[in-house]
N, C-alpha and C positions, 0 to 999 in steps of 0.2 A: 504494500500500500504506500502510495506516494505521500509527501507532506500535504499536498492539496487535498487528497482523498481523506487523510486523517482529519484535517481541519473541517471539511464539509460533513464529516460524520458527527460532528458536535452540533447539538440542536441549535444553540444560540447563533453559532457561526453560520450554519446552513440557513436559518431563517433570515438573518441579516443579509446574506448574499442573495437569497431569493427575492427579498423585498426590494433590494437595490436594483435588480434587473427586471422583475416582473411587476408591473403596476397593478394595483388592486382591480382596476377596470378590466385588465386582461384576464385575471383569474375569474372574474364574474363571467366574462365572455366565454371562456373555455367551458365552465361548468353549465352555464345557462343555455349555450348554443351548441357547442361541440359535443359535450357529454350530457346532452339534455335527456330527461326522462319524465314521463307522465306521472302524475300523482298516483300512488299505489303501486308503482313499478317495483320490481325486485332488481337490485343493483349490486354488482360485484366489482370492487375496486382492487385490481391486481397490483401488488407492490405499493400499497397505500401510504407507506412512509409515515409521516407525522399526522396523517388524516386531514390534509389541507382541503380536500374536496367534500368531506363528510357534511359540513354545515349546510351545504346547498341541497342535500337530500334528507337531512334529519327532519322528522315530523311529518313527512309526506311520502317517503319511499322506504322500503325495507333494504337497508344498506348494510353490506358486509365488506369490510376492508381486511385484506390478508397481506402479510409480509413475513419475511424470514428473520427480521431483526427485532428481537424482544424490546430493545431500547426504544426503537421507533414506535412500537405498538404501545408501550407504556405512556409515551408522550401523547400519542393519538387519543388514547382513552381519557387521559386527564384533560386534554383540550376540548373534548367533545362530550364529557360526562353530563353536562347540564342540558344537552340538546335532545329533542325528540321525546317520545313517550311510548311505553309498551313496545310492540314489535317495530315501531318506527324510530326507536332509539338506535343510533349507529352502533354496530358491533365490530370489534376488531379481534382477530385471532391470528396466532402464529401458525401459518399453514402454507402449503403449496397448492396450486390449482388442481393438482391431481389427487389431493387428499380426499377421502370419502366424506369428511365433514363438510367440504365445500359443495359437493354434489347433493348432499342431504338437504342443504338450505336452498337449493335451486328448484326449478330452472330459473334463469335470469332473463329479464327483458333487456338489460344493458350490462355488458361486461366491458370495462374500460381500463386503460393504463396510460400513464404519461411518462415518457422518457425511459422506457424499459427495453424495447425491442432493439435499440442500437447498442445494447450491452450483450445481446445474444447472438451467437453464431447462426449460420443458416439452418443447421440441423435442429438447434434449440427453438428457433422460430417456427419451423414446421411442426415440431412436437407440441409447442404451445398452441398452435392453431388447431391441431387434432384434439387437444385436451379441452379447448374452449368450445368447439362446435357442439358437442352433445350437451353442454350446460345451458345453451341458449333455448329460449322458447321458440315456437314456430316462427314468430315474427321478430325475434330478438336481434340485437345488434351488438357487434363488437366494435369498439372505437379505440384508436390509439393516436397520441400526439407525439411525434418524433422529430428530431433534427433530420434534415434532408439535404442532399446535394442536388442542386437545381441549376440548369444552364442559365437561367435568368437572374440568379442571385448575385449580390454585390460581392466583390472580392473579400471585403472585410468579413462578411457573413461566412463565406467559405472557409476562411482561415480560422475563425472562431470555432466553427463546427469541426474542423479537422483537428483542433486541439482538445476536443471533448474527451472526457474520461472513457466514454464508450468507444470501442474499437470497431464497431460494425455499422457505422452510419452508411445508409444506402441512398440511391435515388428512388423516386416514386415507384418505378417499375420493379426495382429490386425488392422492396417491401411487398408489393402486390403479388409478385410471382410466388413468394414463399407462403404468404397467407392463403392464397387461392388453392393450395393443395388440399385444404380442408374446409375453407370458407369461400366458395366459388364466386360469390358476388362481391367484388371489391371496388370501391370508389375512393378517390383521394383528391385533396386540394391543398395547395401550398399557401402558407400565410407568412408574410414578412414583417408584420407589425405588432407582434405580441410582446416583444421585449423592448427595453430602453436602448438597446444596442442593435446594430444590424444582425439579423439572424433569420434563418428560414426554418419554419416548422411545417410538417406534413400532417394533416388530419386524415387518417385512414379509417374508413368504415367498411366493415365486412359483415356479410350475412350468410347463413347456410343455404338459402335458396339460390337457384341458378338464374332466376329471372328477376329483373328490377320490378319494383312496384309501379303502378300506372303513373306515367309522367316523369319517371325517374330515369336518368341516363345510365347506361352500362359503361363501365370503364372510367378513366379519369375524367373529372369534371373540367370544363374549359377554363 
């Protein structure tokens, strides 16, 4: 683990770093638009970290956040303990997507993750897609927000992304090809305005059905 990785593993340092780069308005945009879910939906947050997204689902959705890091989960529970009620209270468990306890709480209308796929090699992404697919409801959706190499991005954005801790940043087609092995309907869109610095994010949406819903394009969005 590098010095930077050790620093970012500390809650206060991580939060300060994230707040510096990610405006609150962008976090709202991500949760309310990109990771949107209807009231009453069942939601699975993969790699939930400190539970940043949980407040947007608390009190209206059945939210489950999973992560491998007990320290992250302890912070997530503390930060969100006062939110929601009954089964609409955010729940956080130390688990992998393949663990039986995750399937028992499903199926899910929305399964999402932020900044995880670019830490996984190709085989790991294919495996994740295969594990996610049976956990989705018939009309369920998998969504991921990842750094992306894009031909239209600024040089500064490309350099920042190239220096990311994740070693497997891909272009849009690269992510789609891997996910489509188990989630055949994949769409994506590039965003360059989420951070306070030049950066390119790819919103990837994937569903188990092979045909788009009425009026919805197949393949990358224009």
